[in-house]
PyMOL CGO cylinders between C-alpha atoms (Angstrom):
from pymol import cmd
from pymol.cgo import CYLINDER

trace = [
    CYLINDER, 0.04, -0.18, 0.18, 1.55, 3.24, -1.04, 0.3, 1, 1, 1, 1, 1, 1,
    CYLINDER, 1.55, 3.24, -1.04, 0.89, 6.53, 0.71, 0.3, 1, 1, 1, 1, 1, 1,
    CYLINDER, 0.89, 6.53, 0.71, -1.76, 7.74, -1.55, 0.3, 1, 1, 1, 1, 1, 1,
    CYLINDER, -1.76, 7.74, -1.55, -4.13, 5.10, -0.30, 0.3, 1, 1, 1, 1, 1, 1,
    CYLINDER, -4.13, 5.10, -0.30, -4.85, 5.68, 3.09, 0.3, 1, 1, 1, 1, 1, 1,
    CYLINDER, -4.85, 5.68, 3.09, -5.44, 9.35, 1.73, 0.3, 1, 1, 1, 1, 1, 1,
    CYLINDER, -5.44, 9.35, 1.73, -7.65, 8.05, -0.55, 0.3, 1, 1, 1, 1, 1, 1,
    CYLINDER, -7.65, 8.05, -0.55, -9.61, 6.02, 1.86, 0.3, 1, 1, 1, 1, 1, 1,
    CYLINDER, -9.61, 6.02, 1.86, -9.77, 8.41, 4.32, 0.3, 1, 1, 1, 1, 1, 1,
    CYLINDER, -9.77, 8.41, 4.32, -11.49, 10.59, 1.75, 0.3, 1, 1, 1, 1, 1, 1,
    CYLINDER, -11.49, 10.59, 1.75, -13.94, 8.27, 0.77, 0.3, 1, 1, 1, 1, 1, 1,
    CYLINDER, -13.94, 8.27, 0.77, -14.94, 7.91, 4.20, 0.3, 1, 1, 1, 1, 1, 1,
    CYLINDER, -14.94, 7.91, 4.20, -15.62, 11.43, 5.16, 0.3, 1, 1, 1, 1, 1, 1,
    CYLINDER, -15.62, 11.43, 5.16, -17.55, 11.55, 1.38, 0.3, 1, 1, 1, 1, 1, 1,
    CYLINDER, -17.55, 11.55, 1.38, -21.62, 11.62, 2.31, 0.3, 1, 1, 1, 1, 1, 1,
    CYLINDER, -21.62, 11.62, 2.31, -23.57, 9.07, 1.69, 0.3, 1, 1, 1, 1, 1, 1,
    CYLINDER, -23.57, 9.07, 1.69, -26.25, 8.47, -1.48, 0.3, 1, 1, 1, 1, 1, 1,
    CYLINDER, -26.25, 8.47, -1.48, -29.60, 8.63, -0.17, 0.3, 1, 1, 1, 1, 1, 1,
    CYLINDER, -29.60, 8.63, -0.17, -32.28, 7.40, -2.38, 0.3, 1, 1, 1, 1, 1, 1,
    CYLINDER, -32.28, 7.40, -2.38, -35.99, 7.14, -1.30, 0.3, 1, 1, 1, 1, 1, 1,
    CYLINDER, -35.99, 7.14, -1.30, -37.95, 5.51, -3.73, 0.3, 1, 1, 1, 1, 1, 1,
    CYLINDER, -37.95, 5.51, -3.73, -41.65, 7.51, -4.13, 0.3, 1, 1, 1, 1, 1, 1,
    CYLINDER, -41.65, 7.51, -4.13, -43.53, 4.76, -5.96, 0.3, 1, 1, 1, 1, 1, 1,
    CYLINDER, -43.53, 4.76, -5.96, -43.78, 3.51, -9.30, 0.3, 1, 1, 1, 1, 1, 1,
    CYLINDER, -43.78, 3.51, -9.30, -46.54, 4.88, -11.91, 0.3, 1, 1, 1, 1, 1, 1,
    CYLINDER, -46.54, 4.88, -11.91, -48.12, 3.27, -14.68, 0.3, 1, 1, 1, 1, 1, 1,
    CYLINDER, -48.12, 3.27, -14.68, -47.05, 5.59, -17.91, 0.3, 1, 1, 1, 1, 1, 1,
    CYLINDER, -47.05, 5.59, -17.91, -49.80, 5.14, -20.35, 0.3, 1, 1, 1, 1, 1, 1,
    CYLINDER, -49.80, 5.14, -20.35, -52.07, 2.57, -17.84, 0.3, 1, 1, 1, 1, 1, 1,
    CYLINDER, -52.07, 2.57, -17.84, -49.15, -0.36, -18.67, 0.3, 1, 1, 1, 1, 1, 1,
    CYLINDER, -49.15, -0.36, -18.67, -45.69, 0.84, -18.48, 0.3, 1, 1, 1, 1, 1, 1,
    CYLINDER, -45.69, 0.84, -18.48, -43.84, 1.01, -15.25, 0.3, 1, 1, 1, 1, 1, 1,
    CYLINDER, -43.84, 1.01, -15.25, -41.87, 4.35, -14.44, 0.3, 1, 1, 1, 1, 1, 1,
    CYLINDER, -41.87, 4.35, -14.44, -40.02, 3.91, -10.77, 0.3, 1, 1, 1, 1, 1, 1,
    CYLINDER, -40.02, 3.91, -10.77, -40.10, 7.14, -9.10, 0.3, 1, 1, 1, 1, 1, 1,
    CYLINDER, -40.10, 7.14, -9.10, -37.41, 8.25, -6.01, 0.3, 1, 1, 1, 1, 1, 1,
    CYLINDER, -37.41, 8.25, -6.01, -35.13, 10.42, -4.58, 0.3, 1, 1, 1, 1, 1, 1,
    CYLINDER, -35.13, 10.42, -4.58, -31.54, 10.98, -4.65, 0.3, 1, 1, 1, 1, 1, 1,
    CYLINDER, -31.54, 10.98, -4.65, -29.85, 13.80, -2.54, 0.3, 1, 1, 1, 1, 1, 1,
    CYLINDER, -29.85, 13.80, -2.54, -32.75, 15.55, -2.90, 0.3, 1, 1, 1, 1, 1, 1,
    CYLINDER, -32.75, 15.55, -2.90, -33.55, 15.35, -6.63, 0.3, 1, 1, 1, 1, 1, 1,
    CYLINDER, -33.55, 15.35, -6.63, -36.26, 13.61, -8.14, 0.3, 1, 1, 1, 1, 1, 1,
    CYLINDER, -36.26, 13.61, -8.14, -36.40, 10.87, -11.05, 0.3, 1, 1, 1, 1, 1, 1,
    CYLINDER, -36.40, 10.87, -11.05, -37.98, 8.69, -13.02, 0.3, 1, 1, 1, 1, 1, 1,
    CYLINDER, -37.98, 8.69, -13.02, -37.20, 5.44, -14.42, 0.3, 1, 1, 1, 1, 1, 1,
    CYLINDER, -37.20, 5.44, -14.42, -38.70, 3.18, -17.07, 0.3, 1, 1, 1, 1, 1, 1,
    CYLINDER, -38.70, 3.18, -17.07, -38.62, 0.21, -15.48, 0.3, 1, 1, 1, 1, 1, 1,
    CYLINDER, -38.62, 0.21, -15.48, -38.47, -2.10, -18.75, 0.3, 1, 1, 1, 1, 1, 1,
    CYLINDER, -38.47, -2.10, -18.75, -34.91, -0.40, -20.36, 0.3, 1, 1, 1, 1, 1, 1,
    CYLINDER, -34.91, -0.40, -20.36, -33.89, 2.25, -17.45, 0.3, 1, 1, 1, 1, 1, 1,
    CYLINDER, -33.89, 2.25, -17.45, -35.25, 4.87, -20.10, 0.3, 1, 1, 1, 1, 1, 1,
    CYLINDER, -35.25, 4.87, -20.10, -34.62, 7.83, -17.86, 0.3, 1, 1, 1, 1, 1, 1,
    CYLINDER, -34.62, 7.83, -17.86, -37.49, 10.23, -18.14, 0.3, 1, 1, 1, 1, 1, 1,
    CYLINDER, -37.49, 10.23, -18.14, -36.60, 13.13, -15.59, 0.3, 1, 1, 1, 1, 1, 1,
    CYLINDER, -36.60, 13.13, -15.59, -33.23, 13.23, -14.06, 0.3, 1, 1, 1, 1, 1, 1,
    CYLINDER, -33.23, 13.23, -14.06, -32.32, 15.28, -11.62, 0.3, 1, 1, 1, 1, 1, 1,
    CYLINDER, -32.32, 15.28, -11.62, -35.06, 17.52, -11.23, 0.3, 1, 1, 1, 1, 1, 1,
    CYLINDER, -35.06, 17.52, -11.23, -35.22, 19.95, -8.36, 0.3, 1, 1, 1, 1, 1, 1,
    CYLINDER, -35.22, 19.95, -8.36, -38.04, 20.31, -5.13, 0.3, 1, 1, 1, 1, 1, 1,
    CYLINDER, -38.04, 20.31, -5.13, -40.26, 23.28, -5.27, 0.3, 1, 1, 1, 1, 1, 1,
    CYLINDER, -40.26, 23.28, -5.27, -42.18, 22.29, -2.01, 0.3, 1, 1, 1, 1, 1, 1,
    CYLINDER, -42.18, 22.29, -2.01, -45.97, 20.40, -1.58, 0.3, 1, 1, 1, 1, 1, 1,
    CYLINDER, -45.97, 20.40, -1.58, -44.69, 17.04, -4.06, 0.3, 1, 1, 1, 1, 1, 1,
    CYLINDER, -44.69, 17.04, -4.06, -43.63, 19.86, -6.80, 0.3, 1, 1, 1, 1, 1, 1,
    CYLINDER, -43.63, 19.86, -6.80, -40.32, 18.92, -8.79, 0.3, 1, 1, 1, 1, 1, 1,
    CYLINDER, -40.32, 18.92, -8.79, -38.98, 21.54, -11.46, 0.3, 1, 1, 1, 1, 1, 1,
    CYLINDER, -38.98, 21.54, -11.46, -36.28, 20.82, -13.83, 0.3, 1, 1, 1, 1, 1, 1,
    CYLINDER, -36.28, 20.82, -13.83, -35.02, 21.44, -17.59, 0.3, 1, 1, 1, 1, 1, 1,
    CYLINDER, -35.02, 21.44, -17.59, -34.73, 17.82, -18.14, 0.3, 1, 1, 1, 1, 1, 1,
    CYLINDER, -34.73, 17.82, -18.14, -37.84, 15.72, -18.57, 0.3, 1, 1, 1, 1, 1, 1,
    CYLINDER, -37.84, 15.72, -18.57, -37.85, 13.43, -21.61, 0.3, 1, 1, 1, 1, 1, 1,
    CYLINDER, -37.85, 13.43, -21.61, -40.69, 12.07, -23.55, 0.3, 1, 1, 1, 1, 1, 1,
    CYLINDER, -40.69, 12.07, -23.55, -39.73, 7.78, -24.31, 0.3, 1, 1, 1, 1, 1, 1,
    CYLINDER, -39.73, 7.78, -24.31, -41.90, 8.50, -27.78, 0.3, 1, 1, 1, 1, 1, 1,
    CYLINDER, -41.90, 8.50, -27.78, -39.04, 11.19, -28.87, 0.3, 1, 1, 1, 1, 1, 1,
    CYLINDER, -39.04, 11.19, -28.87, -35.30, 11.54, -29.65, 0.3, 1, 1, 1, 1, 1, 1,
    CYLINDER, -35.30, 11.54, -29.65, -33.51, 10.97, -26.28, 0.3, 1, 1, 1, 1, 1, 1,
    CYLINDER, -33.51, 10.97, -26.28, -31.59, 14.31, -26.83, 0.3, 1, 1, 1, 1, 1, 1,
    CYLINDER, -31.59, 14.31, -26.83, -34.78, 16.10, -26.91, 0.3, 1, 1, 1, 1, 1, 1,
    CYLINDER, -34.78, 16.10, -26.91, -35.39, 17.48, -23.11, 0.3, 1, 1, 1, 1, 1, 1,
    CYLINDER, -35.39, 17.48, -23.11, -38.45, 19.74, -22.08, 0.3, 1, 1, 1, 1, 1, 1,
    CYLINDER, -38.45, 19.74, -22.08, -38.56, 21.96, -18.65, 0.3, 1, 1, 1, 1, 1, 1,
    CYLINDER, -38.56, 21.96, -18.65, -40.87, 19.64, -16.77, 0.3, 1, 1, 1, 1, 1, 1,
    CYLINDER, -40.87, 19.64, -16.77, -42.89, 19.78, -13.50, 0.3, 1, 1, 1, 1, 1, 1,
    CYLINDER, -42.89, 19.78, -13.50, -44.19, 17.08, -11.67, 0.3, 1, 1, 1, 1, 1, 1,
    CYLINDER, -44.19, 17.08, -11.67, -46.48, 16.84, -8.83, 0.3, 1, 1, 1, 1, 1, 1,
    CYLINDER, -46.48, 16.84, -8.83, -47.12, 13.89, -6.86, 0.3, 1, 1, 1, 1, 1, 1,
    CYLINDER, -47.12, 13.89, -6.86, -49.60, 13.10, -4.96, 0.3, 1, 1, 1, 1, 1, 1,
    CYLINDER, -49.60, 13.10, -4.96, -50.55, 10.02, -3.59, 0.3, 1, 1, 1, 1, 1, 1,
    CYLINDER, -50.55, 10.02, -3.59, -53.03, 8.26, -6.01, 0.3, 1, 1, 1, 1, 1, 1,
    CYLINDER, -53.03, 8.26, -6.01, -50.79, 10.02, -9.33, 0.3, 1, 1, 1, 1, 1, 1,
    CYLINDER, -50.79, 10.02, -9.33, -48.05, 11.19, -10.74, 0.3, 1, 1, 1, 1, 1, 1,
    CYLINDER, -48.05, 11.19, -10.74, -49.13, 14.61, -13.14, 0.3, 1, 1, 1, 1, 1, 1,
    CYLINDER, -49.13, 14.61, -13.14, -46.19, 15.78, -15.69, 0.3, 1, 1, 1, 1, 1, 1,
    CYLINDER, -46.19, 15.78, -15.69, -46.28, 18.68, -18.24, 0.3, 1, 1, 1, 1, 1, 1,
    CYLINDER, -46.28, 18.68, -18.24, -43.26, 18.90, -20.07, 0.3, 1, 1, 1, 1, 1, 1,
    CYLINDER, -43.26, 18.90, -20.07, -43.13, 22.53, -22.35, 0.3, 1, 1, 1, 1, 1, 1,
    CYLINDER, -43.13, 22.53, -22.35, -40.27, 23.41, -24.85, 0.3, 1, 1, 1, 1, 1, 1,
    CYLINDER, -40.27, 23.41, -24.85, -40.09, 26.35, -27.09, 0.3, 1, 1, 1, 1, 1, 1,
    CYLINDER, -40.09, 26.35, -27.09, -40.34, 28.67, -24.52, 0.3, 1, 1, 1, 1, 1, 1,
    CYLINDER, -40.34, 28.67, -24.52, -43.74, 27.61, -22.99, 0.3, 1, 1, 1, 1, 1, 1,
    CYLINDER, -43.74, 27.61, -22.99, -45.04, 27.60, -26.79, 0.3, 1, 1, 1, 1, 1, 1,
    CYLINDER, -45.04, 27.60, -26.79, -45.80, 23.42, -26.81, 0.3, 1, 1, 1, 1, 1, 1,
    CYLINDER, -45.80, 23.42, -26.81, -46.80, 21.68, -23.76, 0.3, 1, 1, 1, 1, 1, 1,
    CYLINDER, -46.80, 21.68, -23.76, -47.90, 18.63, -22.89, 0.3, 1, 1, 1, 1, 1, 1,
    CYLINDER, -47.90, 18.63, -22.89, -49.46, 17.43, -19.55, 0.3, 1, 1, 1, 1, 1, 1,
    CYLINDER, -49.46, 17.43, -19.55, -50.61, 13.39, -18.43, 0.3, 1, 1, 1, 1, 1, 1,
    CYLINDER, -50.61, 13.39, -18.43, -51.47, 12.05, -15.32, 0.3, 1, 1, 1, 1, 1, 1,
    CYLINDER, -51.47, 12.05, -15.32, -49.86, 8.65, -14.59, 0.3, 1, 1, 1, 1, 1, 1,
    CYLINDER, -49.86, 8.65, -14.59, -51.68, 6.46, -11.68, 0.3, 1, 1, 1, 1, 1, 1,
    CYLINDER, -51.68, 6.46, -11.68, -49.87, 5.25, -8.69, 0.3, 1, 1, 1, 1, 1, 1,
    CYLINDER, -49.87, 5.25, -8.69, -49.01, 1.13, -10.00, 0.3, 1, 1, 1, 1, 1, 1,
    CYLINDER, -49.01, 1.13, -10.00, -51.35, -1.44, -7.59, 0.3, 1, 1, 1, 1, 1, 1,
    CYLINDER, -51.35, -1.44, -7.59, -49.61, -2.92, -5.10, 0.3, 1, 1, 1, 1, 1, 1,
]
cmd.load_cgo(trace, "trace")
């Protein structure tokens, strides 16, 4: 073990741990499960079937509302990102994404997946 190894181990031990919390699984189009979770106080939404990130690192706004510029439509090109808002309630997740300065917007609601 060289001198750099103990220093690296000490730095890794003092780094803050990542904290992930699953908020639920919601059904896109009524049948596609999407896992929704927070990690380091940001919201992520990942399609279960293939890991496609629908929302990536959205910021909390209070009252179970999240906003960010990394909302993607799985049916469109993966490089297109929209400014979005997500509101999570006990029974559903509401999404709205807007592009081109808010001139083109689409919204939808996904029910929570039954257990």
